[in-house]
N, C-alpha and C positions, 0 to 999 in steps of 0.2 A: 146463146144464139147458136155458140159451138155445139153447146153439150142440145142441142135437140136435133143438131144434124147428125153428130155422131151417133145418136139416141135410133136416129130413122134407119141409118147405115145398118147400126150393129141389129136392128130386130131381123134383120135381112139374114144375118149368119146365124140367128138363134133358131129363127124357123129352121134353117138346113140343118143345125145342132141337129136339133128335132129330131129331124126325120131320119137323121142317118142312125140317132137311138133309138128311135122306134121300130128304124130295120132289124137292127140286129137281135134285140130284145124289147116284150113288155116293159113299159116301164112305169113309175106314177110320180106324182109332182113333184113331192119332196124329195127325192132321190136328183129329181133332174134342178131344182134348186142348187142342189148340192153340185152336183157335177156341171153346171153354169159358171159355178161359183170359183171352181179349178180352174177354169178358163178366163177369170176374170169378171164373168159377166154378173152383177149385182142386181138379182131380179126377187121382189117379193111376188106370195102368194096370188097377191090383187093385180099381180101385173101377169104372171106365169099364166092363170089358170081360164083368165079372160083370151088369151093367146090360143091355149091347147083347145077351147069351146069353138074357137072362129077357127083354126084348121082341122075341124073336126065338121063343122058345118060346111067347109069346103069340099071334104071326101078327101083329106091327103089322111088325117089318120082317124083311127077307128078310139072308143071306149069300152071298156068293158069290167064292170064291177066286181071284185073278187073280197071273201070276207079274207082277214089275217088279223089272227091273233083277238080276235072278238069286236074287228074294226074294219068297216066297209073301205076298201080302197079304190080308187077309178087307176085302171090300168090303160097305158095309153098304146099302141100300135100301128103298124102303117099299115094302106091301103094300096091298093094296084096303082091308083091313080097318084100314090104319095111317093110310088117306089119310081114311077115314071116320072114326077114333078123332080125327084133327087135326081135321079141320072142327067137331067137335065141343066140342074144347077150345079151340080160337081162340074161338069162338060165348059160352062160358062166359067164358071170361079178357076177352074184351073188356066182358063185360056187367059183372064183377066190378070191372078196374080203372078204369071208366067212375063205378059206385056211389064207389067209395074214394076219385076224384079228386075225385067234387062237395063 
């Protein structure tokens, strides 16, 4: 049960992390899996891609296909709505982390 609760909390953190990187520059899924791993999040493609598709369907990110070394890669970047949501999430996260660290 504890794992399920933590997973739900971390899913929100992961989405903020995705928006953060999507704002910096377009990324592809395999890169994001490695990036998240560096921060302690183990995520399989079967978990990440549905999350990316959900974020895309909500208008937070957009996908563009690009051919790299003869393979089609899907690159994700932030949208205007995603930037607005990211900014609000940053404010709320900052406020929360300040409070729980006191």
